[in-house]
N, CA, C and O atoms as a GROMACS GRO file, in nm:
protein
  388
    1MET      N    1   0.084  -0.118   0.000
    1MET     CA    2   0.000   0.000   0.000
    1MET      C    3   0.089   0.124   0.000
    1MET      O    4   0.178   0.137   0.083
    2GLU      N    5   0.064   0.215  -0.093
    2GLU     CA    6   0.145   0.337  -0.102
    2GLU      C    7   0.093   0.442  -0.006
    2GLU      O    8  -0.027   0.463   0.009
    3ASP      N    9   0.184   0.505   0.056
    3ASP     CA   10   0.154   0.615   0.146
    3ASP      C   11   0.168   0.744   0.066
    3ASP      O   12   0.243   0.747  -0.031
    4GLU      N   13   0.099   0.850   0.104
    4GLU     CA   14   0.111   0.977   0.031
    4GLU      C   15   0.255   1.027   0.031
    4GLU      O   16   0.299   1.089  -0.066
    5ILE      N   17   0.326   1.001   0.136
    5ILE     CA   18   0.465   1.046   0.145
    5ILE      C   19   0.551   0.979   0.039
    5ILE      O   20   0.650   1.036  -0.006
    6ASP      N   21   0.514   0.857  -0.002
    6ASP     CA   22   0.589   0.787  -0.106
    6ASP      C   23   0.576   0.854  -0.242
    6ASP      O   24   0.661   0.834  -0.329
    7LEU      N   25   0.474   0.933  -0.261
    7LEU     CA   26   0.449   0.999  -0.389
    7LEU      C   27   0.525   1.130  -0.404
    7LEU      O   28   0.533   1.185  -0.513
    8VAL      N   29   0.580   1.180  -0.295
    8VAL     CA   30   0.654   1.306  -0.299
    8VAL      C   31   0.792   1.280  -0.356
    8VAL      O   32   0.865   1.196  -0.303
    9PRO      N   33   0.830   1.351  -0.464
    9PRO     CA   34   0.963   1.327  -0.521
    9PRO      C   35   1.073   1.371  -0.425
    9PRO      O   36   1.059   1.469  -0.352
   10GLU      N   37   1.180   1.297  -0.428
   10GLU     CA   38   1.294   1.328  -0.342
   10GLU      C   39   1.368   1.448  -0.398
   10GLU      O   40   1.398   1.454  -0.517
   11LEU      N   41   1.396   1.545  -0.312
   11LEU     CA   42   1.470   1.663  -0.354
   11LEU      C   43   1.618   1.632  -0.359
   11LEU      O   44   1.668   1.555  -0.277
   12PRO      N   45   1.690   1.692  -0.454
   12PRO     CA   46   1.834   1.667  -0.460
   12PRO      C   47   1.904   1.728  -0.339
   12PRO      O   48   1.860   1.830  -0.286
   13ASP      N   49   2.009   1.665  -0.298
   13ASP     CA   50   2.093   1.717  -0.191
   13ASP      C   51   2.148   1.852  -0.236
   13ASP      O   52   2.186   1.868  -0.352
   14SER      N   53   2.151   1.949  -0.146
   14SER     CA   54   2.198   2.083  -0.184
   14SER      C   55   2.342   2.079  -0.235
   14SER      O   56   2.382   2.168  -0.310
   15CYS      N   57   2.419   1.980  -0.196
   15CYS     CA   58   2.556   1.969  -0.244
   15CYS      C   59   2.564   1.907  -0.384
   15CYS      O   60   2.672   1.901  -0.443
   16ASP      N   61   2.450   1.861  -0.438
   16ASP     CA   62   2.449   1.802  -0.572
   16ASP      C   63   2.398   1.900  -0.677
   16ASP      O   64   2.397   1.868  -0.796
   17THR      N   65   2.356   2.018  -0.636
   17THR     CA   66   2.296   2.114  -0.727
   17THR      C   67   2.398   2.218  -0.769
   17THR      O   68   2.467   2.276  -0.684
   18ARG      N   69   2.408   2.243  -0.899
   18ARG     CA   70   2.499   2.347  -0.950
   18ARG      C   71   2.415   2.459  -1.010
   18ARG      O   72   2.332   2.435  -1.098
   19THR      N   73   2.438   2.578  -0.964
   19THR     CA   74   2.363   2.695  -1.008
   19THR      C   75   2.462   2.806  -1.040
   19THR      O   76   2.581   2.793  -1.011
   20PRO      N   77   2.414   2.917  -1.099
   20PRO     CA   78   2.505   3.031  -1.118
   20PRO      C   79   2.568   3.076  -0.986
   20PRO      O   80   2.685   3.115  -0.982
   21TYR      N   81   2.490   3.070  -0.878
   21TYR     CA   82   2.545   3.104  -0.746
   21TYR      C   83   2.660   3.011  -0.710
   21TYR      O   84   2.763   3.056  -0.660
   22GLU      N   85   2.644   2.881  -0.737
   22GLU     CA   86   2.750   2.784  -0.707
   22GLU      C   87   2.875   2.814  -0.787
   22GLU      O   88   2.986   2.802  -0.735
   23HIS      N   89   2.859   2.853  -0.911
   23HIS     CA   90   2.976   2.887  -0.992
   23HIS      C   91   3.048   3.009  -0.935
   23HIS      O   92   3.171   3.014  -0.935
   24ARG      N   93   2.973   3.106  -0.887
   24ARG     CA   94   3.037   3.223  -0.823
   24ARG      C   95   3.112   3.180  -0.698
   24ARG      O   96   3.221   3.230  -0.668
   25GLN      N   97   3.054   3.085  -0.623
   25GLN     CA   98   3.121   3.035  -0.503
   25GLN      C   99   3.250   2.961  -0.537
   25GLN      O  100   3.347   2.967  -0.462
   26MET      N  101   3.250   2.890  -0.649
   26MET     CA  102   3.372   2.822  -0.692
   26MET      C  103   3.483   2.924  -0.718
   26MET      O  104   3.597   2.906  -0.675
   27PHE      N  105   3.448   3.032  -0.788
   27PHE     CA  106   3.548   3.136  -0.814
   27PHE      C  107   3.594   3.202  -0.685
   27PHE      O  108   3.712   3.229  -0.667
   28LYS      N  109   3.499   3.227  -0.594
   28LYS     CA  110   3.534   3.287  -0.465
   28LYS      C  111   3.629   3.195  -0.388
   28LYS      O  112   3.724   3.241  -0.324
   29THR      N  113   3.603   3.067  -0.395
   29THR     CA  114   3.688   2.969  -0.327
   29THR      C  115   3.828   2.968  -0.387
   29THR      O  116   3.928   2.968  -0.314
   30LEU      N  117   3.836   2.967  -0.518
   30LEU     CA  118   3.965   2.956  -0.586
   30LEU      C  119   4.046   3.084  -0.585
   30LEU      O  120   4.168   3.079  -0.604
   31GLU      N  121   3.983   3.199  -0.563
   31GLU     CA  122   4.059   3.324  -0.564
   31GLU      C  123   4.142   3.341  -0.436
   31GLU      O  124   4.230   3.426  -0.430
   32ASN      N  125   4.113   3.261  -0.335
   32ASN     CA  126   4.187   3.269  -0.210
   32ASN      C  127   4.308   3.176  -0.216
   32ASN      O  128   4.292   3.054  -0.225
   33PRO      N  129   4.430   3.232  -0.212
   33PRO     CA  130   4.550   3.148  -0.226
   33PRO      C  131   4.566   3.043  -0.115
   33PRO      O  132   4.616   2.934  -0.140
   34THR      N  133   4.524   3.076   0.006
   34THR     CA  134   4.534   2.979   0.115
   34THR      C  135   4.443   2.860   0.090
   34THR      O  136   4.482   2.745   0.110
   35ARG      N  137   4.322   2.887   0.045
   35ARG     CA  138   4.230   2.777   0.014
   35ARG      C  139   4.283   2.691  -0.100
   35ARG      O  140   4.272   2.569  -0.096
   36ARG      N  141   4.341   2.755  -0.200
   36ARG     CA  142   4.397   2.677  -0.312
   36ARG      C  143   4.506   2.585  -0.261
   36ARG      O  144   4.512   2.468  -0.300
   37LYS      N  145   4.593   2.635  -0.173
   37LYS     CA  146   4.701   2.552  -0.117
   37LYS      C  147   4.645   2.435  -0.037
   37LYS      O  148   4.693   2.322  -0.047
   38ILE      N  149   4.542   2.463   0.043
   38ILE     CA  150   4.481   2.358   0.124
   38ILE      C  151   4.420   2.250   0.035
   38ILE      O  152   4.441   2.131   0.057
   39ILE      N  153   4.344   2.293  -0.065
   39ILE     CA  154   4.281   2.198  -0.157
   39ILE      C  155   4.386   2.113  -0.226
   39ILE      O  156   4.374   1.991  -0.236
   40LYS      N  157   4.490   2.179  -0.274
   40LYS     CA  158   4.596   2.107  -0.345
   40LYS      C  159   4.668   2.008  -0.252
   40LYS      O  160   4.699   1.896  -0.294
   41PHE      N  161   4.695   2.048  -0.128
   41PHE     CA  162   4.765   1.960  -0.036
   41PHE      C  163   4.678   1.842   0.009
   41PHE      O  164   4.726   1.730   0.020
   42ILE      N  165   4.551   1.867   0.034
   42ILE     CA  166   4.461   1.757   0.072
   42ILE      C  167   4.457   1.654  -0.040
   42ILE      O  168   4.461   1.534  -0.016
   43GLY      N  169   4.447   1.703  -0.163
   43GLY     CA  170   4.454   1.616  -0.280
   43GLY      C  171   4.351   1.505  -0.282
   43GLY      O  172   4.245   1.515  -0.221
   44PHE      N  173   4.386   1.399  -0.354
   44PHE     CA  174   4.295   1.286  -0.370
   44PHE      C  175   4.292   1.195  -0.248
   44PHE      O  176   4.191   1.129  -0.222
   45GLN      N  177   4.402   1.190  -0.172
   45GLN     CA  178   4.411   1.094  -0.062
   45GLN      C  179   4.363   1.147   0.072
   45GLN      O  180   4.336   1.068   0.163
   46GLY      N  181   4.353   1.280   0.088
   46GLY     CA  182   4.313   1.336   0.216
   46GLY      C  183   4.433   1.358   0.307
   46GLY      O  184   4.540   1.301   0.284
   47ARG      N  185   4.415   1.439   0.408
   47ARG     CA  186   4.521   1.471   0.505
   47ARG      C  187   4.459   1.496   0.642
   47ARG      O  188   4.339   1.516   0.655
   48THR      N  189   4.545   1.494   0.742
   48THR     CA  190   4.499   1.531   0.875
   48THR      C  191   4.518   1.682   0.892
   48THR      O  192   4.595   1.745   0.820
   49LYS      N  193   4.448   1.737   0.989
   49LYS     CA  194   4.462   1.881   1.018
   49LYS      C  195   4.607   1.912   1.054
   49LYS      O  196   4.662   2.014   1.012
   50LYS      N  197   4.668   1.824   1.133
   50LYS     CA  198   4.807   1.846   1.175
   50LYS      C  199   4.901   1.850   1.055
   50LYS      O  200   4.989   1.936   1.048
   51GLU      N  201   4.883   1.758   0.961
   51GLU     CA  202   4.967   1.757   0.840
   51GLU      C  203   4.952   1.888   0.762
   51GLU      O  204   5.050   1.945   0.715
   52ILE      N  205   4.829   1.934   0.750
   52ILE     CA  206   4.804   2.058   0.676
   52ILE      C  207   4.871   2.176   0.746
   52ILE      O  208   4.938   2.257   0.681
   53MET      N  209   4.851   2.186   0.878
   53MET     CA  210   4.910   2.298   0.953
   53MET      C  211   5.062   2.298   0.943
   53MET      O  212   5.123   2.403   0.922
   54GLU      N  213   5.124   2.180   0.957
   54GLU     CA  214   5.270   2.172   0.954
   54GLU      C  215   5.326   2.200   0.815
   54GLU      O  216   5.420   2.278   0.801
   55LYS      N  217   5.270   2.139   0.714
   55LYS     CA  218   5.322   2.153   0.578
   55LYS      C  219   5.302   2.294   0.522
   55LYS      O  220   5.391   2.348   0.457
   56LEU      N  221   5.185   2.352   0.549
   56LEU     CA  222   5.153   2.483   0.491
   56LEU      C  223   5.177   2.599   0.587
   56LEU      O  224   5.154   2.715   0.553
   57ALA      N  225   5.223   2.568   0.708
   57ALA     CA  226   5.251   2.670   0.810
   57ALA      C  227   5.129   2.760   0.832
   57ALA      O  228   5.139   2.882   0.830
   58ILE      N  229   5.016   2.696   0.854
   58ILE     CA  230   4.890   2.767   0.877
   58ILE      C  231   4.852   2.752   1.024
   58ILE      O  232   4.849   2.640   1.075
   59PRO      N  233   4.824   2.862   1.093
   59PRO     CA  234   4.779   2.852   1.232
   59PRO      C  235   4.645   2.778   1.241
   59PRO      O  236   4.566   2.779   1.147
   60GLU      N  237   4.623   2.714   1.353
   60GLU     CA  238   4.503   2.632   1.372
   60GLU      C  239   4.373   2.710   1.348
   60GLU      O  240   4.280   2.658   1.287
   61GLU      N  241   4.368   2.835   1.397
   61GLU     CA  242   4.247   2.916   1.381
   61GLU      C  243   4.217   2.943   1.234
   61GLU      O  244   4.102   2.937   1.190
   62GLN      N  245   4.322   2.974   1.158
   62GLN     CA  246   4.304   3.002   1.016
   62GLN      C  247   4.263   2.874   0.941
   62GLN      O  248   4.177   2.879   0.853
   63LEU      N  249   4.323   2.762   0.977
   63LEU     CA  250   4.286   2.636   0.913
   63LEU      C  251   4.140   2.603   0.941
   63LEU      O  252   4.067   2.561   0.851
   64LYS      N  253   4.098   2.621   1.065
   64LYS     CA  254   3.958   2.595   1.100
   64LYS      C  255   3.865   2.682   1.017
   64LYS      O  256   3.765   2.634   0.964
   65PHE      N  257   3.898   2.810   1.004
   65PHE     CA  258   3.816   2.902   0.925
   65PHE      C  259   3.805   2.854   0.780
   65PHE      O  260   3.696   2.850   0.723
   66GLN      N  261   3.920   2.819   0.722
   66GLN     CA  262   3.921   2.777   0.581
   66GLN      C  263   3.850   2.643   0.561
   66GLN      O  264   3.777   2.626   0.463
   67LEU      N  265   3.872   2.549   0.652
   67LEU     CA  266   3.803   2.420   0.640
   67LEU      C  267   3.653   2.436   0.659
   67LEU      O  268   3.574   2.372   0.589
   68ASP      N  269   3.612   2.521   0.753
   68ASP     CA  270   3.469   2.547   0.772
   68ASP      C  271   3.408   2.602   0.644
   68ASP      O  272   3.297   2.565   0.607
   69PHE      N  273   3.480   2.692   0.577
   69PHE     CA  274   3.433   2.748   0.451
   69PHE      C  275   3.417   2.638   0.347
   69PHE      O  276   3.314   2.629   0.280
   70LEU      N  277   3.518   2.553   0.333
   70LEU     CA  278   3.514   2.446   0.233
   70LEU      C  279   3.402   2.346   0.261
   70LEU      O  280   3.338   2.296   0.169
   71VAL      N  281   3.379   2.317   0.388
   71VAL     CA  282   3.270   2.226   0.425
   71VAL      C  283   3.135   2.292   0.397
   71VAL      O  284   3.045   2.229   0.341
   72GLU      N  285   3.120   2.417   0.437
   72GLU     CA  286   2.994   2.489   0.416
   72GLU      C  287   2.957   2.499   0.268
   72GLU      O  288   2.839   2.490   0.233
   73LYS      N  289   3.056   2.516   0.183
   73LYS     CA  290   3.032   2.529   0.040
   73LYS      C  291   3.030   2.393  -0.031
   73LYS      O  292   3.024   2.386  -0.154
   74CYS      N  293   3.037   2.286   0.047
   74CYS     CA  294   3.026   2.148  -0.004
   74CYS      C  295   3.145   2.106  -0.091
   74CYS      O  296   3.127   2.039  -0.193
   75TYR      N  297   3.266   2.145  -0.051
   75TYR     CA  298   3.387   2.103  -0.123
   75TYR      C  299   3.470   2.003  -0.044
   75TYR      O  300   3.553   1.932  -0.102
   76ALA      N  301   3.449   1.996   0.086
   76ALA     CA  302   3.531   1.908   0.170
   76ALA      C  303   3.447   1.850   0.282
   76ALA      O  304   3.337   1.898   0.313
   77GLU      N  305   3.501   1.746   0.342
   77GLU     CA  306   3.441   1.684   0.459
   77GLU      C  307   3.549   1.668   0.564
   77GLU      O  308   3.662   1.629   0.534
   78VAL      N  309   3.514   1.698   0.688
   78VAL     CA  310   3.607   1.685   0.799
   78VAL      C  311   3.545   1.588   0.898
   78VAL      O  312   3.433   1.608   0.945
   79ASP      N  313   3.622   1.483   0.930
   79ASP     CA  314   3.577   1.384   1.026
   79ASP      C  315   3.684   1.375   1.134
   79ASP      O  316   3.786   1.308   1.117
   80GLY      N  317   3.660   1.444   1.244
   80GLY     CA  318   3.762   1.451   1.349
   80GLY      C  319   3.883   1.525   1.299
   80GLY      O  320   3.875   1.644   1.268
   81GLU      N  321   3.996   1.456   1.290
   81GLU     CA  322   4.120   1.517   1.242
   81GLU      C  323   4.140   1.498   1.092
   81GLU      O  324   4.229   1.560   1.033
   82ASN      N  325   4.060   1.413   1.030
   82ASN     CA  326   4.079   1.380   0.888
   82ASN      C  327   4.002   1.474   0.797
   82ASN      O  328   3.885   1.504   0.822
   83CYS      N  329   4.069   1.519   0.692
   83CYS     CA  330   4.010   1.611   0.594
   83CYS      C  331   4.015   1.546   0.457
   83CYS      O  332   4.120   1.498   0.413
   84MET      N  333   3.901   1.544   0.390
   84MET     CA  334   3.891   1.485   0.256
   84MET      C  335   3.817   1.582   0.165
   84MET      O  336   3.728   1.654   0.209
   85LEU      N  337   3.854   1.582   0.038
   85LEU     CA  338   3.776   1.654  -0.062
   85LEU      C  339   3.665   1.561  -0.109
   85LEU      O  340   3.687   1.442  -0.129
   86ASN      N  341   3.546   1.616  -0.128
   86ASN     CA  342   3.439   1.536  -0.188
   86ASN      C  343   3.446   1.556  -0.340
   86ASN      O  344   3.542   1.613  -0.390
   87ASP      N  345   3.345   1.510  -0.412
   87ASP     CA  346   3.349   1.519  -0.559
   87ASP      C  347   3.363   1.663  -0.607
   87ASP      O  348   3.438   1.689  -0.701
   88ARG      N  349   3.294   1.754  -0.543
   88ARG     CA  350   3.304   1.895  -0.583
   88ARG      C  351   3.444   1.949  -0.554
   88ARG      O  352   3.500   2.025  -0.633
   89GLY      N  353   3.500   1.911  -0.441
   89GLY     CA  354   3.635   1.953  -0.408
   89GLY      C  355   3.737   1.897  -0.505
   89GLY      O  356   3.833   1.964  -0.542
   90LEU      N  357   3.715   1.774  -0.548
   90LEU     CA  358   3.805   1.714  -0.648
   90LEU      C  359   3.793   1.785  -0.782
   90LEU      O  360   3.891   1.794  -0.855
   91ASP      N  361   3.674   1.837  -0.814
   91ASP     CA  362   3.659   1.919  -0.935
   91ASP      C  363   3.745   2.045  -0.924
   91ASP      O  364   3.809   2.085  -1.022
   92LEU      N  365   3.746   2.107  -0.806
   92LEU     CA  366   3.830   2.226  -0.786
   92LEU      C  367   3.978   2.189  -0.798
   92LEU      O  368   4.056   2.264  -0.856
   93LEU      N  369   4.015   2.075  -0.742
   93LEU     CA  370   4.154   2.031  -0.749
   93LEU      C  371   4.200   2.018  -0.893
   93LEU      O  372   4.313   2.056  -0.926
   94LYS      N  373   4.116   1.966  -0.979
   94LYS     CA  374   4.151   1.952  -1.121
   94LYS      C  375   4.179   2.087  -1.185
   94LYS      O  376   4.266   2.098  -1.271
   95VAL      N  377   4.106   2.190  -1.144
   95VAL     CA  378   4.124   2.324  -1.198
   95VAL      C  379   4.256   2.384  -1.150
   95VAL      O  380   4.325   2.453  -1.225
   96ILE      N  381   4.292   2.356  -1.025
   96ILE     CA  382   4.415   2.411  -0.966
   96ILE      C  383   4.538   2.350  -1.030
   96ILE      O  384   4.635   2.422  -1.057
   97LYS      N  385   4.538   2.220  -1.056
   97LYS     CA  386   4.656   2.153  -1.110
   97LYS      C  387   4.674   2.196  -1.250
   97LYS      O  388   4.767   2.152  -1.316
   0.00000   0.00000   0.00000
């Protein structure tokens, strides 16, 4: 038996939608040299916060700010100390290289 809720189409995840606004956010993300360095260093394999801070000489507060930005804009995921680029972040990485 179908429930009315079953008839409601599933909305796409906000991180799966690309709009003109999203394209502006990509440019905003890439125009920041610190973010570009972080994205490039995290790369395909991911890094820990400690590795990023040590390699790029970024203070913890600045790294937190930049990672929060990348997570909010759906380019990265942070799980405890581990930082990974998601599919959108990997798209940015391709542009940087």
